[in-house]
All heavy atoms as a GROMACS GRO file, in nm:
protein
  592
    1MET      N    1  -1.636  -0.470  -1.748
    1MET     CA    2  -1.589  -0.352  -1.815
    1MET      C    3  -1.437  -0.359  -1.826
    1MET      O    4  -1.368  -0.382  -1.729
    1MET     CB    5  -1.629  -0.229  -1.735
    1MET     CG    6  -1.576  -0.102  -1.793
    1MET     SD    7  -1.641   0.040  -1.705
    1MET     CE    8  -1.494   0.096  -1.625
    2ARG      N    9  -1.385  -0.339  -1.944
    2ARG     CA   10  -1.241  -0.343  -1.968
    2ARG      C   11  -1.185  -0.201  -1.959
    2ARG      O   12  -1.236  -0.110  -2.025
    2ARG     CB   13  -1.215  -0.403  -2.105
    2ARG     CG   14  -1.071  -0.426  -2.133
    2ARG     CD   15  -1.056  -0.502  -2.264
    2ARG     NE   16  -0.917  -0.518  -2.296
    2ARG     CZ   17  -0.846  -0.625  -2.265
    2ARG    NH1   18  -0.903  -0.726  -2.203
    2ARG    NH2   19  -0.719  -0.632  -2.298
    3LEU      N   20  -1.082  -0.185  -1.879
    3LEU     CA   21  -1.020  -0.054  -1.863
    3LEU      C   22  -0.908  -0.035  -1.965
    3LEU      O   23  -0.840  -0.130  -2.003
    3LEU     CB   24  -0.961  -0.040  -1.723
    3LEU     CG   25  -1.057  -0.049  -1.605
    3LEU    CD1   26  -0.980  -0.041  -1.474
    3LEU    CD2   27  -1.160   0.062  -1.612
    4GLU      N   28  -0.888   0.088  -2.003
    4GLU     CA   29  -0.773   0.125  -2.086
    4GLU      C   30  -0.647   0.112  -2.000
    4GLU      O   31  -0.655   0.123  -1.877
    4GLU     CB   32  -0.789   0.268  -2.137
    4GLU     CG   33  -0.903   0.288  -2.234
    4GLU     CD   34  -0.883   0.210  -2.364
    4GLU    OE1   35  -0.769   0.205  -2.413
    4GLU    OE2   36  -0.982   0.154  -2.414
    5PRO      N   37  -0.532   0.089  -2.060
    5PRO     CA   38  -0.409   0.071  -1.981
    5PRO      C   39  -0.380   0.184  -1.883
    5PRO      O   40  -0.343   0.159  -1.768
    5PRO     CB   41  -0.300   0.061  -2.088
    5PRO     CG   42  -0.371   0.002  -2.206
    5PRO     CD   43  -0.507   0.065  -2.203
    6ASP      N   44  -0.401   0.310  -1.924
    6ASP     CA   45  -0.373   0.420  -1.831
    6ASP      C   46  -0.475   0.423  -1.717
    6ASP      O   47  -0.440   0.460  -1.604
    6ASP     CB   48  -0.365   0.554  -1.904
    6ASP     CG   49  -0.487   0.587  -1.988
    6ASP    OD1   50  -0.561   0.496  -2.027
    6ASP    OD2   51  -0.507   0.706  -2.017
    7GLN      N   52  -0.597   0.381  -1.743
    7GLN     CA   53  -0.697   0.372  -1.637
    7GLN      C   54  -0.662   0.261  -1.539
    7GLN      O   55  -0.673   0.279  -1.418
    7GLN     CB   56  -0.836   0.345  -1.695
    7GLN     CG   57  -0.891   0.458  -1.778
    7GLN     CD   58  -1.020   0.418  -1.848
    7GLN    OE1   59  -1.029   0.309  -1.905
    7GLN    NE2   60  -1.119   0.506  -1.846
    8ARG      N   61  -0.620   0.146  -1.590
    8ARG     CA   62  -0.582   0.033  -1.506
    8ARG      C   63  -0.462   0.071  -1.419
    8ARG      O   64  -0.458   0.042  -1.301
    8ARG     CB   65  -0.547  -0.089  -1.593
    8ARG     CG   66  -0.495  -0.208  -1.519
    8ARG     CD   67  -0.596  -0.272  -1.431
    8ARG     NE   68  -0.699  -0.332  -1.513
    8ARG     CZ   69  -0.802  -0.399  -1.464
    8ARG    NH1   70  -0.815  -0.416  -1.335
    8ARG    NH2   71  -0.893  -0.449  -1.545
    9ARG      N   72  -0.365   0.138  -1.479
    9ARG     CA   73  -0.247   0.181  -1.406
    9ARG      C   74  -0.288   0.275  -1.292
    9ARG      O   75  -0.237   0.265  -1.181
    9ARG     CB   76  -0.150   0.252  -1.501
    9ARG     CG   77  -0.015   0.281  -1.442
    9ARG     CD   78   0.078   0.338  -1.549
    9ARG     NE   79   0.216   0.335  -1.510
    9ARG     CZ   80   0.273   0.420  -1.426
    9ARG    NH1   81   0.202   0.516  -1.373
    9ARG    NH2   82   0.401   0.408  -1.396
   10ALA      N   83  -0.380   0.366  -1.319
   10ALA     CA   84  -0.428   0.459  -1.217
   10ALA      C   85  -0.497   0.386  -1.102
   10ALA      O   86  -0.478   0.421  -0.985
   10ALA     CB   87  -0.522   0.562  -1.279
   11VAL      N   88  -0.575   0.284  -1.133
   11VAL     CA   89  -0.641   0.204  -1.029
   11VAL      C   90  -0.537   0.136  -0.941
   11VAL      O   91  -0.548   0.134  -0.818
   11VAL     CB   92  -0.737   0.099  -1.093
   11VAL    CG1   93  -0.781  -0.005  -0.992
   11VAL    CG2   94  -0.857   0.169  -1.154
   12ILE      N   95  -0.435   0.082  -1.004
   12ILE     CA   96  -0.329   0.013  -0.930
   12ILE      C   97  -0.254   0.110  -0.840
   12ILE      O   98  -0.230   0.083  -0.722
   12ILE     CB   99  -0.233  -0.059  -1.028
   12ILE    CG1  100  -0.307  -0.176  -1.096
   12ILE    CG2  101  -0.108  -0.108  -0.956
   12ILE    CD1  102  -0.232  -0.238  -1.214
   13ILE      N  103  -0.218   0.226  -0.894
   13ILE     CA  104  -0.146   0.325  -0.814
   13ILE      C  105  -0.230   0.374  -0.698
   13ILE      O  106  -0.180   0.390  -0.586
   13ILE     CB  107  -0.099   0.442  -0.903
   13ILE    CG1  108   0.011   0.394  -0.999
   13ILE    CG2  109  -0.048   0.559  -0.818
   13ILE    CD1  110   0.048   0.494  -1.105
   14THR      N  111  -0.358   0.396  -0.722
   14THR     CA  112  -0.447   0.441  -0.614
   14THR      C  113  -0.450   0.340  -0.500
   14THR      O  114  -0.441   0.376  -0.383
   14THR     CB  115  -0.589   0.466  -0.668
   14THR    OG1  116  -0.582   0.569  -0.768
   14THR    CG2  117  -0.685   0.506  -0.558
   15ALA      N  118  -0.460   0.213  -0.535
   15ALA     CA  119  -0.460   0.108  -0.432
   15ALA      C  120  -0.326   0.106  -0.358
   15ALA      O  121  -0.322   0.094  -0.235
   15ALA     CB  122  -0.487  -0.028  -0.495
   16ALA      N  123  -0.217   0.120  -0.431
   16ALA     CA  124  -0.084   0.119  -0.370
   16ALA      C  125  -0.065   0.238  -0.276
   16ALA      O  126  -0.009   0.222  -0.166
   16ALA     CB  127   0.023   0.118  -0.478
   17VAL      N  128  -0.113   0.354  -0.315
   17VAL     CA  129  -0.103   0.473  -0.230
   17VAL      C  130  -0.182   0.453  -0.101
   17VAL      O  131  -0.135   0.487   0.008
   17VAL     CB  132  -0.149   0.600  -0.305
   17VAL    CG1  133  -0.168   0.717  -0.211
   17VAL    CG2  134  -0.051   0.636  -0.415
   18ARG      N  135  -0.300   0.395  -0.111
   18ARG     CA  136  -0.380   0.370   0.010
   18ARG      C  137  -0.306   0.280   0.108
   18ARG      O  138  -0.303   0.306   0.228
   18ARG     CB  139  -0.514   0.307  -0.028
   18ARG     CG  140  -0.611   0.404  -0.087
   18ARG     CD  141  -0.748   0.340  -0.102
   18ARG     NE  142  -0.834   0.428  -0.176
   18ARG     CZ  143  -0.906   0.392  -0.280
   18ARG    NH1  144  -0.904   0.268  -0.324
   18ARG    NH2  145  -0.982   0.480  -0.343
   19ILE      N  146  -0.246   0.174   0.056
   19ILE     CA  147  -0.170   0.083   0.142
   19ILE      C  148  -0.052   0.156   0.205
   19ILE      O  149  -0.026   0.144   0.325
   19ILE     CB  150  -0.123  -0.041   0.063
   19ILE    CG1  151  -0.243  -0.125   0.021
   19ILE    CG2  152  -0.025  -0.125   0.147
   19ILE    CD1  153  -0.210  -0.233  -0.081
   20ALA      N  154   0.021   0.233   0.125
   20ALA     CA  155   0.138   0.305   0.174
   20ALA      C  156   0.101   0.403   0.285
   20ALA      O  157   0.170   0.412   0.387
   20ALA     CB  158   0.208   0.377   0.060
   21LYS      N  159  -0.008   0.474   0.267
   21LYS     CA  160  -0.051   0.572   0.368
   21LYS      C  161  -0.097   0.504   0.496
   21LYS      O  162  -0.080   0.559   0.604
   21LYS     CB  163  -0.159   0.663   0.311
   21LYS     CG  164  -0.103   0.762   0.211
   21LYS     CD  165  -0.210   0.857   0.163
   21LYS     CE  166  -0.149   0.962   0.071
   21LYS     NZ  167  -0.250   1.060   0.026
   22GLU      N  168  -0.157   0.387   0.484
   22GLU     CA  169  -0.206   0.315   0.602
   22GLU      C  170  -0.098   0.238   0.675
   22GLU      O  171  -0.094   0.235   0.798
   22GLU     CB  172  -0.317   0.217   0.561
   22GLU     CG  173  -0.444   0.284   0.518
   22GLU     CD  174  -0.544   0.185   0.460
   22GLU    OE1  175  -0.519   0.063   0.462
   22GLU    OE2  176  -0.648   0.231   0.410
   23SER      N  177  -0.009   0.172   0.598
   23SER     CA  178   0.084   0.076   0.658
   23SER      C  179   0.231   0.104   0.633
   23SER      O  180   0.316   0.036   0.687
   23SER     CB  181   0.053  -0.065   0.605
   23SER     OG  182  -0.082  -0.098   0.629
   24GLY      N  183   0.259   0.199   0.546
   24GLY     CA  184   0.396   0.230   0.512
   24GLY      C  185   0.433   0.178   0.375
   24GLY      O  186   0.379   0.077   0.328
   25LEU      N  187   0.526   0.246   0.312
   25LEU     CA  188   0.565   0.212   0.175
   25LEU      C  189   0.619   0.070   0.163
   25LEU      O  190   0.592   0.001   0.065
   25LEU     CB  191   0.668   0.315   0.125
   25LEU     CG  192   0.704   0.312  -0.022
   25LEU    CD1  193   0.581   0.336  -0.109
   25LEU    CD2  194   0.810   0.416  -0.051
   26ALA      N  195   0.693   0.025   0.262
   26ALA     CA  196   0.753  -0.109   0.257
   26ALA      C  197   0.647  -0.219   0.252
   26ALA      O  198   0.676  -0.331   0.208
   26ALA     CB  199   0.846  -0.130   0.375
   27LYS      N  200   0.527  -0.190   0.295
   27LYS     CA  201   0.419  -0.289   0.297
   27LYS      C  202   0.344  -0.299   0.164
   27LYS      O  203   0.254  -0.380   0.150
   27LYS     CB  204   0.318  -0.256   0.408
   27LYS     CG  205   0.377  -0.258   0.546
   27LYS     CD  206   0.415  -0.397   0.587
   27LYS     CE  207   0.465  -0.397   0.731
   27LYS     NZ  208   0.504  -0.528   0.775
   28VAL      N  209   0.383  -0.217   0.067
   28VAL     CA  210   0.318  -0.219  -0.064
   28VAL      C  211   0.377  -0.334  -0.144
   28VAL      O  212   0.492  -0.330  -0.186
   28VAL     CB  213   0.337  -0.084  -0.139
   28VAL    CG1  214   0.275  -0.091  -0.276
   28VAL    CG2  215   0.276   0.030  -0.058
   29THR      N  216   0.297  -0.441  -0.160
   29THR     CA  217   0.340  -0.557  -0.237
   29THR      C  218   0.244  -0.578  -0.353
   29THR      O  219   0.130  -0.531  -0.350
   29THR     CB  220   0.342  -0.684  -0.150
   29THR    OG1  221   0.206  -0.715  -0.112
   29THR    CG2  222   0.429  -0.668  -0.027
   30HIS      N  223   0.290  -0.651  -0.452
   30HIS     CA  224   0.207  -0.676  -0.570
   30HIS      C  225   0.075  -0.745  -0.532
   30HIS      O  226  -0.031  -0.706  -0.578
   30HIS     CB  227   0.283  -0.763  -0.670
   30HIS     CG  228   0.398  -0.692  -0.733
   30HIS    ND1  229   0.525  -0.693  -0.678
   30HIS    CD2  230   0.406  -0.617  -0.845
   30HIS    CE1  231   0.605  -0.622  -0.754
   30HIS    NE2  232   0.537  -0.575  -0.857
   31GLY      N  233   0.083  -0.846  -0.447
   31GLY     CA  234  -0.036  -0.920  -0.408
   31GLY      C  235  -0.136  -0.836  -0.330
   31GLY      O  236  -0.257  -0.842  -0.355
   32ASP      N  237  -0.084  -0.757  -0.235
   32ASP     CA  238  -0.174  -0.672  -0.155
   32ASP      C  239  -0.240  -0.565  -0.242
   32ASP      O  240  -0.357  -0.534  -0.223
   32ASP     CB  241  -0.098  -0.609  -0.040
   32ASP     CG  242  -0.064  -0.709   0.069
   32ASP    OD1  243  -0.127  -0.818   0.074
   32ASP    OD2  244   0.026  -0.681   0.149
   33VAL      N  245  -0.164  -0.511  -0.335
   33VAL     CA  246  -0.220  -0.410  -0.425
   33VAL      C  247  -0.331  -0.472  -0.510
   33VAL      O  248  -0.438  -0.414  -0.526
   33VAL     CB  249  -0.111  -0.346  -0.513
   33VAL    CG1  250  -0.173  -0.259  -0.621
   33VAL    CG2  251  -0.016  -0.264  -0.426
   34ALA      N  252  -0.307  -0.590  -0.564
   34ALA     CA  253  -0.409  -0.657  -0.646
   34ALA      C  254  -0.538  -0.678  -0.567
   34ALA      O  255  -0.648  -0.654  -0.618
   34ALA     CB  256  -0.356  -0.790  -0.697
   35LYS      N  257  -0.525  -0.718  -0.441
   35LYS     CA  258  -0.643  -0.739  -0.358
   35LYS      C  259  -0.716  -0.609  -0.328
   35LYS      O  260  -0.837  -0.609  -0.309
   35LYS     CB  261  -0.602  -0.804  -0.225
   35LYS     CG  262  -0.555  -0.945  -0.238
   35LYS     CD  263  -0.505  -0.997  -0.104
   35LYS     CE  264  -0.432  -1.128  -0.121
   35LYS     NZ  265  -0.366  -1.171   0.004
   36ARG      N  266  -0.644  -0.499  -0.322
   36ARG     CA  267  -0.701  -0.371  -0.281
   36ARG      C  268  -0.762  -0.292  -0.396
   36ARG      O  269  -0.833  -0.195  -0.374
   36ARG     CB  270  -0.589  -0.289  -0.217
   36ARG     CG  271  -0.638  -0.175  -0.133
   36ARG     CD  272  -0.707  -0.232  -0.010
   36ARG     NE  273  -0.742  -0.134   0.087
   36ARG     CZ  274  -0.660  -0.070   0.169
   36ARG    NH1  275  -0.531  -0.090   0.163
   36ARG    NH2  276  -0.706   0.013   0.256
   37CYS      N  277  -0.736  -0.332  -0.520
   37CYS     CA  278  -0.791  -0.258  -0.634
   37CYS      C  279  -0.943  -0.262  -0.633
   37CYS      O  280  -1.003  -0.362  -0.591
   37CYS     CB  281  -0.737  -0.317  -0.765
   37CYS     SG  282  -0.566  -0.275  -0.796
   38THR      N  283  -1.004  -0.155  -0.681
   38THR     CA  284  -1.150  -0.144  -0.680
   38THR      C  285  -1.214  -0.221  -0.794
   38THR      O  286  -1.336  -0.235  -0.796
   38THR     CB  287  -1.192   0.004  -0.688
   38THR    OG1  288  -1.132   0.063  -0.804
   38THR    CG2  289  -1.149   0.080  -0.563
   39VAL      N  290  -1.136  -0.268  -0.889
   39VAL     CA  291  -1.185  -0.356  -0.996
   39VAL      C  292  -1.098  -0.480  -0.995
   39VAL      O  293  -0.985  -0.478  -0.949
   39VAL     CB  294  -1.181  -0.288  -1.135
   39VAL    CG1  295  -1.278  -0.171  -1.141
   39VAL    CG2  296  -1.043  -0.242  -1.171
   40ALA      N  297  -1.152  -0.590  -1.044
   40ALA     CA  298  -1.079  -0.717  -1.043
   40ALA      C  299  -0.941  -0.700  -1.108
   40ALA      O  300  -0.931  -0.658  -1.223
   40ALA     CB  301  -1.158  -0.824  -1.114
   41THR      N  302  -0.838  -0.733  -1.030
   41THR     CA  303  -0.700  -0.719  -1.075
   41THR      C  304  -0.619  -0.832  -1.016
   41THR      O  305  -0.626  -0.858  -0.896
   41THR     CB  306  -0.641  -0.584  -1.030
   41THR    OG1  307  -0.726  -0.478  -1.075
   41THR    CG2  308  -0.501  -0.562  -1.082
   42SER      N  309  -0.541  -0.899  -1.097
   42SER     CA  310  -0.459  -1.009  -1.048
   42SER      C  311  -0.319  -0.959  -1.011
   42SER      O  312  -0.275  -0.852  -1.056
   42SER     CB  313  -0.446  -1.117  -1.156
   42SER     OG  314  -0.370  -1.067  -1.265
   43THR      N  315  -0.250  -1.039  -0.932
   43THR     CA  316  -0.112  -1.008  -0.898
   43THR      C  317  -0.028  -1.002  -1.025
   43THR      O  318   0.057  -0.914  -1.040
   43THR     CB  319  -0.056  -1.113  -0.802
   43THR    OG1  320  -0.136  -1.113  -0.683
   43THR    CG2  321   0.088  -1.085  -0.764
   44ALA      N  322  -0.053  -1.092  -1.119
   44ALA     CA  323   0.022  -1.093  -1.244
   44ALA      C  324   0.002  -0.963  -1.322
   44ALA      O  325   0.096  -0.912  -1.384
   44ALA     CB  326  -0.019  -1.213  -1.330
   45LEU      N  327  -0.118  -0.910  -1.318
   45LEU     CA  328  -0.144  -0.785  -1.389
   45LEU      C  329  -0.072  -0.668  -1.322
   45LEU      O  330  -0.016  -0.581  -1.389
   45LEU     CB  331  -0.294  -0.757  -1.398
   45LEU     CG  332  -0.336  -0.642  -1.488
   45LEU    CD1  333  -0.283  -0.662  -1.631
   45LEU    CD2  334  -0.486  -0.630  -1.490
   46VAL      N  335  -0.069  -0.667  -1.190
   46VAL     CA  336   0.007  -0.563  -1.119
   46VAL      C  337   0.154  -0.573  -1.158
   46VAL      O  338   0.220  -0.473  -1.187
   46VAL     CB  339  -0.012  -0.574  -0.966
   46VAL    CG1  340   0.076  -0.473  -0.894
   46VAL    CG2  341  -0.158  -0.553  -0.928
   47ARG      N  342   0.206  -0.695  -1.164
   47ARG     CA  343   0.347  -0.716  -1.204
   47ARG      C  344   0.370  -0.674  -1.349
   47ARG      O  345   0.480  -0.631  -1.384
   47ARG     CB  346   0.386  -0.861  -1.186
   47ARG     CG  347   0.410  -0.899  -1.044
   47ARG     CD  348   0.471  -1.040  -1.033
   47ARG     NE  349   0.484  -1.078  -0.896
   47ARG     CZ  350   0.582  -1.037  -0.815
   47ARG    NH1  351   0.674  -0.956  -0.860
   47ARG    NH2  352   0.587  -1.078  -0.690
   48HIS      N  353   0.270  -0.686  -1.433
   48HIS     CA  354   0.283  -0.641  -1.572
   48HIS      C  355   0.312  -0.490  -1.577
   48HIS      O  356   0.399  -0.445  -1.652
   48HIS     CB  357   0.156  -0.674  -1.650
   48HIS     CG  358   0.150  -0.613  -1.786
   48HIS    ND1  359   0.222  -0.663  -1.893
   48HIS    CD2  360   0.084  -0.504  -1.831
   48HIS    CE1  361   0.199  -0.586  -1.998
   48HIS    NE2  362   0.115  -0.490  -1.964
   49TYR      N  363   0.239  -0.414  -1.498
   49TYR     CA  364   0.257  -0.270  -1.497
   49TYR      C  365   0.378  -0.226  -1.414
   49TYR      O  366   0.441  -0.126  -1.444
   49TYR     CB  367   0.130  -0.200  -1.443
   49TYR     CG  368   0.020  -0.199  -1.543
   49TYR    CD1  369  -0.075  -0.300  -1.547
   49TYR    CD2  370   0.010  -0.097  -1.638
   49TYR    CE1  371  -0.178  -0.300  -1.640
   49TYR    CE2  372  -0.092  -0.095  -1.731
   49TYR     CZ  373  -0.185  -0.198  -1.732
   49TYR     OH  374  -0.285  -0.197  -1.826
   50PHE      N  375   0.406  -0.300  -1.308
   50PHE     CA  376   0.515  -0.266  -1.216
   50PHE      C  377   0.594  -0.393  -1.186
   50PHE      O  378   0.568  -0.462  -1.089
   50PHE     CB  379   0.458  -0.206  -1.087
   50PHE     CG  380   0.375  -0.084  -1.112
   50PHE    CD1  381   0.236  -0.092  -1.118
   50PHE    CD2  382   0.434   0.039  -1.134
   50PHE    CE1  383   0.160   0.020  -1.143
   50PHE    CE2  384   0.358   0.152  -1.160
   50PHE     CZ  385   0.221   0.143  -1.164
   51PRO      N  386   0.692  -0.425  -1.273
   51PRO     CA  387   0.764  -0.553  -1.262
   51PRO      C  388   0.840  -0.572  -1.130
   51PRO      O  389   0.859  -0.685  -1.088
   51PRO     CB  390   0.861  -0.551  -1.380
   51PRO     CG  391   0.824  -0.436  -1.464
   51PRO     CD  392   0.734  -0.347  -1.387
   52GLU      N  393   0.881  -0.463  -1.068
   52GLU     CA  394   0.955  -0.472  -0.941
   52GLU      C  395   0.890  -0.380  -0.839
   52GLU      O  396   0.830  -0.278  -0.874
   52GLU     CB  397   1.100  -0.429  -0.963
   52GLU     CG  398   1.173  -0.514  -1.063
   52GLU     CD  399   1.310  -0.456  -1.097
   52GLU    OE1  400   1.348  -0.352  -1.041
   52GLU    OE2  401   1.378  -0.517  -1.181
   53ARG      N  402   0.907  -0.415  -0.712
   53ARG     CA  403   0.849  -0.331  -0.606
   53ARG      C  404   0.903  -0.190  -0.612
   53ARG      O  405   0.829  -0.094  -0.590
   53ARG     CB  406   0.874  -0.393  -0.469
   53ARG     CG  407   0.781  -0.507  -0.439
   53ARG     CD  408   0.811  -0.578  -0.312
   53ARG     NE  409   0.810  -0.491  -0.196
   53ARG     CZ  410   0.810  -0.535  -0.071
   53ARG    NH1  411   0.810  -0.664  -0.047
   53ARG    NH2  412   0.812  -0.453   0.030
   54GLY      N  413   1.030  -0.174  -0.641
   54GLY     CA  414   1.089  -0.040  -0.648
   54GLY      C  415   1.022   0.047  -0.751
   54GLY      O  416   1.004   0.168  -0.730
   55VAL      N  417   0.985  -0.011  -0.861
   55VAL     CA  418   0.914   0.063  -0.967
   55VAL      C  419   0.778   0.107  -0.916
   55VAL      O  420   0.734   0.221  -0.937
   55VAL     CB  421   0.902  -0.023  -1.095
   55VAL    CG1  422   0.818   0.047  -1.200
   55VAL    CG2  423   1.039  -0.057  -1.150
   56MET      N  424   0.711   0.018  -0.846
   56MET     CA  425   0.579   0.050  -0.791
   56MET      C  426   0.593   0.158  -0.682
   56MET      O  427   0.514   0.252  -0.676
   56MET     CB  428   0.513  -0.076  -0.735
   56MET     CG  429   0.370  -0.056  -0.694
   56MET     SD  430   0.276  -0.208  -0.669
   56MET     CE  431   0.388  -0.315  -0.586
   57TRP      N  432   0.694   0.143  -0.596
   57TRP     CA  433   0.716   0.242  -0.491
   57TRP      C  434   0.742   0.380  -0.550
   57TRP      O  435   0.693   0.480  -0.500
   57TRP     CB  436   0.831   0.201  -0.401
   57TRP     CG  437   0.806   0.079  -0.317
   57TRP    CD1  438   0.685   0.021  -0.288
   57TRP    CD2  439   0.904   0.000  -0.252
   57TRP    NE1  440   0.703  -0.090  -0.209
   57TRP    CE2  441   0.836  -0.104  -0.185
   57TRP    CE3  442   1.042   0.006  -0.244
   57TRP    CZ2  443   0.903  -0.200  -0.110
   57TRP    CZ3  444   1.108  -0.090  -0.168
   57TRP    CH2  445   1.039  -0.191  -0.102
   58THR      N  446   0.818   0.385  -0.659
   58THR     CA  447   0.847   0.513  -0.724
   58THR      C  448   0.718   0.576  -0.776
   58THR      O  449   0.698   0.697  -0.765
   58THR     CB  450   0.949   0.493  -0.838
   58THR    OG1  451   1.069   0.439  -0.782
   58THR    CG2  452   0.979   0.622  -0.909
   59ALA      N  453   0.629   0.495  -0.830
   59ALA     CA  454   0.499   0.546  -0.878
   59ALA      C  455   0.415   0.597  -0.762
   59ALA      O  456   0.346   0.698  -0.775
   59ALA     CB  457   0.424   0.436  -0.954
   60VAL      N  458   0.422   0.528  -0.649
   60VAL     CA  459   0.349   0.573  -0.529
   60VAL      C  460   0.401   0.710  -0.487
   60VAL      O  461   0.323   0.802  -0.458
   60VAL     CB  462   0.361   0.471  -0.414
   60VAL    CG1  463   0.311   0.531  -0.283
   60VAL    CG2  464   0.285   0.344  -0.446
   61ILE      N  465   0.532   0.725  -0.483
   61ILE     CA  466   0.591   0.852  -0.440
   61ILE      C  467   0.556   0.964  -0.538
   61ILE      O  468   0.530   1.078  -0.497
   61ILE     CB  469   0.743   0.837  -0.423
   61ILE    CG1  470   0.772   0.745  -0.304
   61ILE    CG2  471   0.811   0.972  -0.405
   61ILE    CD1  472   0.914   0.696  -0.295
   62ALA      N  473   0.551   0.933  -0.666
   62ALA     CA  474   0.511   1.034  -0.765
   62ALA      C  475   0.368   1.081  -0.740
   62ALA      O  476   0.336   1.199  -0.756
   62ALA     CB  477   0.525   0.978  -0.906
   63ALA      N  478   0.282   0.988  -0.698
   63ALA     CA  479   0.141   1.021  -0.670
   63ALA      C  480   0.121   1.081  -0.532
   63ALA      O  481   0.026   1.155  -0.509
   63ALA     CB  482   0.054   0.897  -0.686
   64ALA      N  483   0.210   1.047  -0.439
   64ALA     CA  484   0.199   1.093  -0.301
   64ALA      C  485   0.339   1.134  -0.252
   64ALA      O  486   0.407   1.057  -0.184
   64ALA     CB  487   0.141   0.984  -0.212
   65PRO      N  488   0.384   1.255  -0.290
   65PRO     CA  489   0.520   1.297  -0.258
   65PRO      C  490   0.554   1.294  -0.109
   65PRO      O  491   0.672   1.284  -0.073
   65PRO     CB  492   0.526   1.440  -0.311
   65PRO     CG  493   0.418   1.450  -0.413
   65PRO     CD  494   0.312   1.353  -0.369
   66GLU      N  495   0.455   1.296  -0.025
   66GLU     CA  496   0.481   1.290   0.119
   66GLU      C  497   0.542   1.156   0.161
   66GLU      O  498   0.592   1.142   0.273
   66GLU     CB  499   0.354   1.319   0.200
   66GLU     CG  500   0.243   1.217   0.186
   66GLU     CD  501   0.149   1.242   0.070
   66GLU    OE1  502   0.181   1.318  -0.023
   66GLU    OE2  503   0.040   1.182   0.072
   67MET      N  504   0.543   1.059   0.071
   67MET     CA  505   0.601   0.927   0.100
   67MET      C  506   0.750   0.922   0.066
   67MET      O  507   0.815   0.820   0.084
   67MET     CB  508   0.528   0.818   0.020
   67MET     CG  509   0.377   0.811   0.040
   67MET     SD  510   0.323   0.788   0.210
   67MET     CE  511   0.386   0.629   0.246
   68ALA      N  512   0.807   1.032   0.017
   68ALA     CA  513   0.946   1.034  -0.030
   68ALA      C  514   1.045   0.996   0.080
   68ALA      O  515   1.143   0.926   0.052
   68ALA     CB  516   0.980   1.169  -0.089
   69ASP      N  517   1.023   1.040   0.202
   69ASP     CA  518   1.117   1.006   0.310
   69ASP      C  519   1.122   0.854   0.328
   69ASP      O  520   1.231   0.798   0.345
   69ASP     CB  521   1.076   1.072   0.442
   69ASP     CG  522   1.107   1.221   0.444
   69ASP    OD1  523   1.190   1.266   0.362
   69ASP    OD2  524   1.046   1.293   0.526
   70GLN      N  525   1.008   0.790   0.324
   70GLN     CA  526   1.006   0.644   0.335
   70GLN      C  527   1.077   0.580   0.217
   70GLN      O  528   1.146   0.479   0.232
   70GLN     CB  529   0.862   0.591   0.344
   70GLN     CG  530   0.795   0.625   0.475
   70GLN     CD  531   0.658   0.564   0.484
   70GLN    OE1  532   0.635   0.451   0.441
   70GLN    NE2  533   0.564   0.639   0.540
   71GLY      N  534   1.061   0.638   0.100
   71GLY     CA  535   1.129   0.586  -0.018
   71GLY      C  536   1.280   0.593  -0.003
   71GLY      O  537   1.351   0.498  -0.035
   72ARG      N  538   1.329   0.705   0.048
   72ARG     CA  539   1.473   0.718   0.070
   72ARG      C  540   1.522   0.616   0.171
   72ARG      O  541   1.630   0.559   0.155
   72ARG     CB  542   1.507   0.860   0.114
   72ARG     CG  543   1.504   0.959  -0.002
   72ARG     CD  544   1.556   1.096   0.038
   72ARG     NE  545   1.460   1.174   0.115
   72ARG     CZ  546   1.362   1.245   0.062
   72ARG    NH1  547   1.345   1.249  -0.069
   72ARG    NH2  548   1.280   1.315   0.138
   73GLU      N  549   1.443   0.590   0.274
   73GLU     CA  550   1.480   0.487   0.373
   73GLU      C  551   1.490   0.348   0.309
   73GLU      O  552   1.566   0.264   0.356
   73GLU     CB  553   1.378   0.485   0.487
   73GLU     CG  554   1.384   0.606   0.576
   73GLU     CD  555   1.273   0.608   0.680
   73GLU    OE1  556   1.200   0.507   0.695
   73GLU    OE2  557   1.256   0.714   0.745
   74LEU      N  558   1.414   0.327   0.203
   74LEU     CA  559   1.416   0.200   0.133
   74LEU      C  560   1.522   0.196   0.022
   74LEU      O  561   1.531   0.100  -0.052
   74LEU     CB  562   1.277   0.169   0.074
   74LEU     CG  563   1.168   0.144   0.178
   74LEU    CD1  564   1.032   0.143   0.111
   74LEU    CD2  565   1.192   0.014   0.251
   75GLY      N  566   1.598   0.304   0.012
   75GLY     CA  567   1.706   0.307  -0.086
   75GLY      C  568   1.670   0.366  -0.221
   75GLY      O  569   1.750   0.358  -0.315
   76LEU      N  570   1.553   0.426  -0.231
   76LEU     CA  571   1.514   0.489  -0.358
   76LEU      C  572   1.572   0.629  -0.366
   76LEU      O  573   1.589   0.696  -0.264
   76LEU     CB  574   1.361   0.497  -0.369
   76LEU     CG  575   1.284   0.366  -0.368
   76LEU    CD1  576   1.134   0.395  -0.369
   76LEU    CD2  577   1.323   0.280  -0.487
   77LYS      N  578   1.600   0.673  -0.486
   77LYS     CA  579   1.642   0.811  -0.507
   77LYS      C  580   1.519   0.893  -0.537
   77LYS      O  581   1.459   0.879  -0.642
   77LYS     CB  582   1.742   0.819  -0.622
   77LYS     CG  583   1.871   0.750  -0.590
   77LYS     CD  584   1.970   0.764  -0.702
   77LYS     CE  585   2.096   0.691  -0.663
   77LYS     NZ  586   2.202   0.705  -0.763
   78CYS      N  587   1.478   0.972  -0.441
   78CYS     CA  588   1.355   1.051  -0.455
   78CYS      C  589   1.386   1.197  -0.468
   78CYS      O  590   1.470   1.251  -0.409
   78CYS     CB  591   1.266   1.030  -0.333
   78CYS     SG  592   1.230   0.859  -0.297
   0.00000   0.00000   0.00000
């Protein structure tokens, strides 16, 4: 089944939020997110949607505002 881009992005963010809540925002990496997605997703595809970790972290914080303190510790403007 092929997902629409906004659906794929949502799957990626959901996986990233799960990792952040379990292990901390700094542990959210492209490779770990790809492995954690509920549908087949490659690291390259995660990088397509989120070219840098900071961009991905910002999306995580938007989805889970309780992670904002960790984002600030990592140098993000939250």
